[in-house]
Structure formats: C-alpha cells, structure tokens
LUMKE-815509 format. One record per residue (C-alpha): residue number from 0; residue in three letters; x, y, z. Coordinates in steps of 0.05 Angstrom, whole numbers. Layout:
// residues N
{seq: NUM&type: ALA&x: X&y: Y&z: Z}
...
This chain:
// residues 236
{seq: 0&type: MET&x: 457&y: 115&z: 463}
{seq: 1&type: PRO&x: 433&y: 72&z: 417}
{seq: 2&type: GLU&x: 402&y: 100&z: 357}
{seq: 3&type: VAL&x: 324&y: 95&z: 349}
{seq: 4&type: THR&x: 297&y: 68&z: 289}
{seq: 5&type: PRO&x: 222&y: 57&z: 271}
{seq: 6&type: ARG&x: 195&y: -16&z: 288}
{seq: 7&type: LEU&x: 195&y: -62&z: 229}
{seq: 8&type: THR&x: 163&y: -133&z: 239}
{seq: 9&type: VAL&x: 171&y: -191&z: 180}
{seq: 10&type: SER&x: 141&y: -244&z: 169}
{seq: 11&type: ALA&x: 188&y: -288&z: 127}
{seq: 12&type: PRO&x: 174&y: -353&z: 88}
{seq: 13&type: LYS&x: 215&y: -409&z: 104}
{seq: 14&type: GLY&x: 225&y: -424&z: 32}
{seq: 15&type: PRO&x: 258&y: -378&z: -21}
{seq: 16&type: VAL&x: 229&y: -308&z: -28}
{seq: 17&type: CYS&x: 196&y: -280&z: -94}
{seq: 18&type: GLY&x: 188&y: -214&z: -66}
{seq: 19&type: VAL&x: 173&y: -166&z: -5}
{seq: 20&type: VAL&x: 108&y: -129&z: 9}
{seq: 21&type: LEU&x: 115&y: -69&z: 67}
{seq: 22&type: VAL&x: 56&y: -51&z: 105}
{seq: 23&type: LEU&x: 41&y: 31&z: 124}
{seq: 24&type: HIS&x: -10&y: 52&z: 171}
{seq: 25&type: GLY&x: -45&y: 119&z: 174}
{seq: 26&type: GLY&x: -30&y: 180&z: 221}
{seq: 27&type: ARG&x: -47&y: 248&z: 230}
{seq: 28&type: ALA&x: -30&y: 317&z: 192}
{seq: 29&type: ALA&x: 13&y: 337&z: 251}
{seq: 30&type: SER&x: 30&y: 308&z: 312}
{seq: 31&type: THR&x: 94&y: 289&z: 344}
{seq: 32&type: ALA&x: 69&y: 241&z: 395}
{seq: 33&type: PRO&x: 101&y: 171&z: 391}
{seq: 34&type: VAL&x: 63&y: 117&z: 350}
{seq: 35&type: ARG&x: 47&y: 64&z: 401}
{seq: 36&type: SER&x: 33&y: -14&z: 370}
{seq: 37&type: ARG&x: -38&y: 2&z: 397}
{seq: 38&type: GLN&x: -66&y: 58&z: 364}
{seq: 39&type: LEU&x: -126&y: 45&z: 322}
{seq: 40&type: ALA&x: -85&y: 70&z: 255}
{seq: 41&type: VAL&x: -28&y: 11&z: 276}
{seq: 42&type: LEU&x: -86&y: -39&z: 285}
{seq: 43&type: ARG&x: -130&y: -21&z: 225}
{seq: 44&type: MET&x: -71&y: -51&z: 184}
{seq: 45&type: ARG&x: -63&y: -116&z: 220}
{seq: 46&type: PRO&x: -114&y: -152&z: 182}
{seq: 47&type: PHE&x: -81&y: -139&z: 107}
{seq: 48&type: ALA&x: -14&y: -158&z: 135}
{seq: 49&type: ALA&x: -47&y: -230&z: 159}
{seq: 50&type: ALA&x: -83&y: -230&z: 99}
{seq: 51&type: LEU&x: -22&y: -224&z: 61}
{seq: 52&type: GLU&x: 13&y: -261&z: 96}
{seq: 53&type: ARG&x: -43&y: -326&z: 83}
{seq: 54&type: ALA&x: -44&y: -310&z: 14}
{seq: 55&type: GLY&x: 32&y: -313&z: -5}
{seq: 56&type: ARG&x: 60&y: -367&z: 52}
{seq: 57&type: LYS&x: 68&y: -422&z: 2}
{seq: 58&type: GLY&x: 86&y: -375&z: -54}
{seq: 59&type: GLY&x: 146&y: -345&z: -24}
{seq: 60&type: LEU&x: 124&y: -272&z: -3}
{seq: 61&type: ALA&x: 146&y: -245&z: 59}
{seq: 62&type: VAL&x: 107&y: -188&z: 97}
{seq: 63&type: ALA&x: 136&y: -126&z: 140}
{seq: 64&type: ARG&x: 97&y: -87&z: 182}
{seq: 65&type: LEU&x: 125&y: -5&z: 197}
{seq: 66&type: GLU&x: 113&y: 32&z: 253}
{seq: 67&type: TYR&x: 137&y: 100&z: 249}
{seq: 68&type: LEU&x: 171&y: 141&z: 304}
{seq: 69&type: LEU&x: 121&y: 195&z: 299}
{seq: 70&type: ARG&x: 42&y: 200&z: 284}
{seq: 71&type: GLY&x: 44&y: 263&z: 245}
{seq: 72&type: TRP&x: 59&y: 280&z: 172}
{seq: 73&type: ASN&x: 83&y: 343&z: 195}
{seq: 74&type: GLY&x: 86&y: 388&z: 145}
{seq: 75&type: ALA&x: 149&y: 399&z: 109}
{seq: 76&type: LYS&x: 184&y: 350&z: 153}
{seq: 77&type: GLN&x: 144&y: 288&z: 119}
{seq: 78&type: SER&x: 161&y: 252&z: 180}
{seq: 79&type: PRO&x: 141&y: 182&z: 164}
{seq: 80&type: VAL&x: 178&y: 190&z: 94}
{seq: 81&type: ALA&x: 246&y: 174&z: 127}
{seq: 82&type: ASP&x: 225&y: 122&z: 167}
{seq: 83&type: THR&x: 197&y: 85&z: 109}
{seq: 84&type: ARG&x: 255&y: 96&z: 66}
{seq: 85&type: TRP&x: 306&y: 70&z: 127}
{seq: 86&type: ALA&x: 257&y: 4&z: 124}
{seq: 87&type: LEU&x: 258&y: -1&z: 52}
{seq: 88&type: ASP&x: 336&y: -4&z: 57}
{seq: 89&type: GLU&x: 327&y: -58&z: 111}
{seq: 90&type: LEU&x: 287&y: -91&z: 74}
{seq: 91&type: SER&x: 329&y: -99&z: 6}
{seq: 92&type: ARG&x: 393&y: -116&z: 52}
{seq: 93&type: ARG&x: 355&y: -174&z: 80}
{seq: 94&type: PHE&x: 320&y: -199&z: 19}
{seq: 95&type: PRO&x: 369&y: -180&z: -35}
{seq: 96&type: GLY&x: 347&y: -168&z: -107}
{seq: 97&type: ALA&x: 268&y: -188&z: -85}
{seq: 98&type: PRO&x: 224&y: -138&z: -108}
{seq: 99&type: ILE&x: 175&y: -95&z: -67}
{seq: 100&type: ALA&x: 103&y: -70&z: -66}
{seq: 101&type: ILE&x: 85&y: -21&z: -17}
{seq: 102&type: VAL&x: 11&y: -26&z: 15}
{seq: 103&type: GLY&x: -7&y: 42&z: 53}
{seq: 104&type: HIS&x: -69&y: 65&z: 83}
{seq: 105&type: SER&x: -94&y: 141&z: 93}
{seq: 106&type: MET&x: -25&y: 174&z: 114}
{seq: 107&type: GLY&x: 10&y: 110&z: 98}
{seq: 108&type: GLY&x: -13&y: 116&z: 24}
{seq: 109&type: ARG&x: 14&y: 182&z: 18}
{seq: 110&type: THR&x: 74&y: 160&z: 40}
{seq: 111&type: ALA&x: 78&y: 104&z: -3}
{seq: 112&type: VAL&x: 68&y: 148&z: -71}
{seq: 113&type: TYR&x: 127&y: 193&z: -39}
{seq: 114&type: VAL&x: 174&y: 132&z: -23}
{seq: 115&type: ALA&x: 162&y: 99&z: -92}
{seq: 116&type: ASP&x: 225&y: 115&z: -129}
{seq: 117&type: HIS&x: 269&y: 72&z: -81}
{seq: 118&type: PRO&x: 297&y: 28&z: -126}
{seq: 119&type: ALA&x: 269&y: -38&z: -106}
{seq: 120&type: VAL&x: 197&y: -17&z: -107}
{seq: 121&type: ARG&x: 156&y: -47&z: -164}
{seq: 122&type: ALA&x: 76&y: -32&z: -144}
{seq: 123&type: VAL&x: 41&y: 19&z: -92}
{seq: 124&type: VAL&x: -28&y: 0&z: -69}
{seq: 125&type: ALA&x: -55&y: 70&z: -39}
{seq: 126&type: LEU&x: -116&y: 49&z: 3}
{seq: 127&type: ALA&x: -162&y: 107&z: 19}
{seq: 128&type: PRO&x: -102&y: 152&z: 17}
{seq: 129&type: TRP&x: -89&y: 218&z: 43}
{seq: 130&type: LEU&x: -68&y: 253&z: -29}
{seq: 131&type: GLU&x: -63&y: 332&z: -43}
{seq: 132&type: ALA&x: -56&y: 370&z: -99}
{seq: 133&type: GLY&x: 18&y: 383&z: -97}
{seq: 134&type: ASP&x: 41&y: 308&z: -85}
{seq: 135&type: PRO&x: 90&y: 285&z: -129}
{seq: 136&type: VAL&x: 77&y: 236&z: -185}
{seq: 137&type: ALA&x: 149&y: 224&z: -201}
{seq: 138&type: PRO&x: 165&y: 175&z: -156}
{seq: 139&type: ILE&x: 118&y: 129&z: -188}
{seq: 140&type: ALA&x: 148&y: 128&z: -258}
{seq: 141&type: GLY&x: 165&y: 54&z: -281}
{seq: 142&type: ARG&x: 117&y: 29&z: -223}
{seq: 143&type: ARG&x: 49&y: -2&z: -221}
{seq: 144&type: LEU&x: 0&y: 39&z: -179}
{seq: 145&type: LEU&x: -63&y: 11&z: -149}
{seq: 146&type: VAL&x: -111&y: 66&z: -118}
{seq: 147&type: VAL&x: -172&y: 40&z: -77}
{seq: 148&type: HIS&x: -223&y: 94&z: -45}
{seq: 149&type: GLY&x: -294&y: 88&z: -10}
{seq: 150&type: ASP&x: -338&y: 134&z: -40}
{seq: 151&type: ARG&x: -367&y: 155&z: 26}
{seq: 152&type: ASP&x: -301&y: 167&z: 52}
{seq: 153&type: ARG&x: -301&y: 237&z: 94}
{seq: 154&type: ILE&x: -237&y: 237&z: 118}
{seq: 155&type: THR&x: -195&y: 232&z: 59}
{seq: 156&type: SER&x: -225&y: 252&z: -14}
{seq: 157&type: PRO&x: -246&y: 203&z: -65}
{seq: 158&type: ARG&x: -239&y: 269&z: -119}
{seq: 159&type: ALA&x: -163&y: 282&z: -95}
{seq: 160&type: SER&x: -131&y: 208&z: -103}
{seq: 161&type: ALA&x: -174&y: 199&z: -172}
{seq: 162&type: ALA&x: -140&y: 266&z: -194}
{seq: 163&type: TYR&x: -69&y: 237&z: -169}
{seq: 164&type: ALA&x: -84&y: 169&z: -206}
{seq: 165&type: ARG&x: -105&y: 210&z: -275}
{seq: 166&type: ALA&x: -34&y: 249&z: -268}
{seq: 167&type: ALA&x: 7&y: 193&z: -248}
{seq: 168&type: GLU&x: -8&y: 162&z: -321}
{seq: 169&type: ARG&x: 31&y: 196&z: -355}
{seq: 170&type: VAL&x: 93&y: 168&z: -315}
{seq: 171&type: ALA&x: 80&y: 99&z: -286}
{seq: 172&type: GLN&x: 77&y: 35&z: -319}
{seq: 173&type: SER&x: 2&y: 20&z: -297}
{seq: 174&type: VAL&x: -48&y: 59&z: -268}
{seq: 175&type: SER&x: -118&y: 37&z: -237}
{seq: 176&type: TYR&x: -165&y: 69&z: -196}
{seq: 177&type: VAL&x: -225&y: 34&z: -159}
{seq: 178&type: ALA&x: -283&y: 62&z: -125}
{seq: 179&type: VAL&x: -315&y: 22&z: -71}
{seq: 180&type: THR&x: -385&y: 37&z: -56}
{seq: 181&type: GLY&x: -412&y: 47&z: 5}
{seq: 182&type: GLU&x: -347&y: 49&z: 39}
{seq: 183&type: LYS&x: -321&y: 98&z: 85}
{seq: 184&type: HIS&x: -246&y: 114&z: 114}
{seq: 185&type: ALA&x: -243&y: 58&z: 164}
{seq: 186&type: MET&x: -256&y: -3&z: 103}
{seq: 187&type: LEU&x: -290&y: -41&z: 154}
{seq: 188&type: ARG&x: -365&y: -44&z: 120}
{seq: 189&type: ARG&x: -334&y: -82&z: 58}
{seq: 190&type: ALA&x: -263&y: -108&z: 83}
{seq: 191&type: SER&x: -261&y: -175&z: 42}
{seq: 192&type: VAL&x: -261&y: -131&z: -15}
{seq: 193&type: TRP&x: -201&y: -89&z: 10}
{seq: 194&type: HIS&x: -162&y: -150&z: 32}
{seq: 195&type: ARG&x: -174&y: -187&z: -37}
{seq: 196&type: LEU&x: -161&y: -125&z: -85}
{seq: 197&type: THR&x: -96&y: -114&z: -46}
{seq: 198&type: THR&x: -73&y: -193&z: -34}
{seq: 199&type: GLU&x: -86&y: -212&z: -115}
{seq: 200&type: PHE&x: -54&y: -143&z: -139}
{seq: 201&type: VAL&x: 9&y: -154&z: -101}
{seq: 202&type: LEU&x: 15&y: -225&z: -110}
{seq: 203&type: ALA&x: 2&y: -224&z: -186}
{seq: 204&type: VAL&x: 56&y: -168&z: -190}
{seq: 205&type: ILE&x: 105&y: -184&z: -141}
{seq: 206&type: CYS&x: 105&y: -261&z: -144}
{seq: 207&type: GLY&x: 68&y: -276&z: -208}
{seq: 208&type: LYS&x: 10&y: -310&z: -183}
{seq: 209&type: GLN&x: -44&y: -294&z: -226}
{seq: 210&type: PRO&x: -111&y: -300&z: -202}
{seq: 211&type: ALA&x: -154&y: -363&z: -215}
{seq: 212&type: ARG&x: -199&y: -357&z: -269}
{seq: 213&type: THR&x: -258&y: -386&z: -222}
{seq: 214&type: VAL&x: -247&y: -320&z: -181}
{seq: 215&type: ARG&x: -252&y: -267&z: -243}
{seq: 216&type: THR&x: -326&y: -271&z: -255}
{seq: 217&type: ASP&x: -353&y: -227&z: -198}
{seq: 218&type: ASP&x: -344&y: -152&z: -190}
{seq: 219&type: VAL&x: -286&y: -164&z: -152}
{seq: 220&type: GLY&x: -240&y: -207&z: -191}
{seq: 221&type: GLN&x: -263&y: -171&z: -254}
{seq: 222&type: ALA&x: -240&y: -105&z: -223}
{seq: 223&type: ILE&x: -177&y: -144&z: -202}
{seq: 224&type: ALA&x: -164&y: -168&z: -277}
{seq: 225&type: GLY&x: -172&y: -99&z: -296}
{seq: 226&type: ALA&x: -124&y: -72&z: -249}
{seq: 227&type: LEU&x: -78&y: -126&z: -268}
{seq: 228&type: GLY&x: -88&y: -105&z: -339}
{seq: 229&type: GLY&x: -82&y: -26&z: -329}
{seq: 230&type: GLU&x: -153&y: -10&z: -339}
{seq: 231&type: PRO&x: -153&y: 67&z: -307}
{seq: 232&type: ALA&x: -225&y: 67&z: -270}
{seq: 233&type: MET&x: -269&y: 13&z: -240}
{seq: 234&type: VAL&x: -323&y: 3&z: -190}
{seq: 235&type: VAL&x: -341&y: -51&z: -138}
C-alpha cells in the first residue's frame, strides 16, 4: 500500500526563491477524524496564504499550505507535530538552503512553536495560538517570534499567549506580542490587520523586504516596525 502523507500545497515563484512560508491551520484538542479541505479551520488560513502569495510573488517567496492527517492534537501524540516536521523536510528538500517561516493559527500556532527547532526555520508567526503553561520555549531558541492575539478571544487565551511570549524572550532572537483590540478567535472583524502583520513581518525576516516608509505611520505600521525591532508588547 502507498504511504499516507499529509497534503502539502506549494505555490512557488517563477524566479529565484528567497524563502518559504509554511501556513498551518487549527484543529481540535482531541479528534482522530481526518482533515478535509472544506473544514472551517482549513479554509480560515487560505486568505493568509493568498495575501502572502500576492505580497511575495515578485520578491521570490514560496508559499506552502499543510493539511494534517488528523484534526486533533490528541494529547501526548501531538498529531500535527509529526506532519509538520515532514512538511518542513519536504520544503527543505525542494528549496535547499531557503529560510522558512511558519504561520500558524490556534492549534497551528502551537504546532509551529513545537517544530521551530527545525534547522531551516527562522521565524514563527503564531496567530491566536493555543498555548499552555507546559509548552516548551526551547524550540524557539535563536528564532524570531511574533505572537498576535485578539483581546476578545474566548477560544484560546490571550493571557497564555502573552505568558509564553515573555518566557520565550530568554532564548529567542526576538519576541513580540501584539494585541488586536476588539478581535475574536476567527480573525474576521479586522482581517486586514492580521494579514498585514503577518505578510510584512514574514517578508522582512525571510526575504529582507522592509515595509515602505509610507506605511509605517499608522498603528499597524508602527506595530510591524516594533515587531521587526523586537519591541516586546504592542496594541493595535
């Protein structure tokens, strides 16, 4: 029987690749049901992948989306972790030497910090991540970490995310926590804020494309500049 592997979709630029971003969707605390492409957690991350593709197409950014085999984290099994490590190996094989950023929402954010110790990973963007007190910060050592959380999120904890960010400061190259006012777990009310924080941070860290001076004057632009400068806590 053929080996069953997660679904990895990659959009690569026509020219040279400056870096790769891997987009991870959320899931459930416990579920052995298979992931389907039309599930809400998967669909929620497609606009992020599309925004990254648009912003990075000319600059050489490859964008990959992963669909795990199973929907759940499943306790000690940490089901999406193995899938994501497989995906990182595949991307490193396809784009040798290219730095990788990981963008993950909810369970995907938790998965991202667990696998950040992959040698190709340079940065993690954790969006409304599901984080707990026992989650390790060691994988973040030497990486850039941006944590973004809505202040009205009742699905995952903004307080836990902020605590993780503070703990990661001991080992990471830089850590920034951005609170998005009035926003909940689905990231829909102020979607453009989430997309802009993600794309401009990734492009700057992975491909060296700094935000234009003209977009640094508003709150989001200042937050991006602060995150790139390693400012620990901001509100937009």
